[in-house]
N, C-alpha and C positions, 0 to 999 in steps of 0.2 A: 412491442415489445424486444423483439429480435433485434431495432435499435442501442436502448434502453442496454441490449446484454454486450451488442458487443461495443461498444462506446466504455462502458465496461471494464471489458476487458484488455481492451485500446488505453487507457485511462488509466491502467492496476501494472500493466507490466512499460507504463513509463514510472508511475513509482518509486516500480522495483529497479531498476533501471535506476533514478532518482535519489535511494535511498540506501543502495549499493556501492554507490562514490561516496553519500555522505560519511557513511559509518565503515572507514578505511578500516581493512584491515577486519574488518565482521562479517564481509558479502559472503557470494559461497556459488559465486560467478554466473557468468551472462543469465541463460536459459534457469538457473533457480531464484534466482535475484528476479526476475522476471515471472515471478511465477510464487514465490513468497509477495512481494507485487500485488498481483492480484490477491491472494488470501485477506493481504494487511487492507487493503483496498477495500475487503470488508466489513472487516475489525474493525476499521477505521469508519465507516457509515455508523456501526451498532453504537460504536462511545459518543459520536458525535449524538445522534441520536441519543442517546437519552441523556447527553441532557442540554435539548434542544434542539439543536443545531443543523438547518439540514442543506447541505452545499443545492444548490440550485445550476448553479454554472460550470461549464466543461473546470475553470485555472478552479476556483473553490473543490469540486470535487479533486481533483490533483491536491490539494493542497493536504485536504482530510488526505487519498490516498496514500500519499507520503508518510503522515503523521502515523497510519496502521503500518503500512510498510515498518517504519522506524522502529512505531514500537515489538512490532513479530523479529526484527533483525537480532532489535534487544533483546527480544526472551528467549529464542533460541541459541543464541550467545549464552545465556545462563543456564539455559541446561544440559549444554557442553561442556561444560567446566566442570 
């Protein structure tokens, strides 16, 4: 259980960093992007679970988390405007 939580946090933080780089101009700084990545990882996991996709490998988790973080960054930017 601990390993799963630890891995999820690390993958989510990396996804937040990647999402911040991919969405230039819409990032919120290094630390906030890491937090958004962790939350986006959860969002991506939920969205992909709804459509029946389960990320089994670390690479798949990173992709799903990055997509979730990008969606979350997009939503936050829409709300801020």
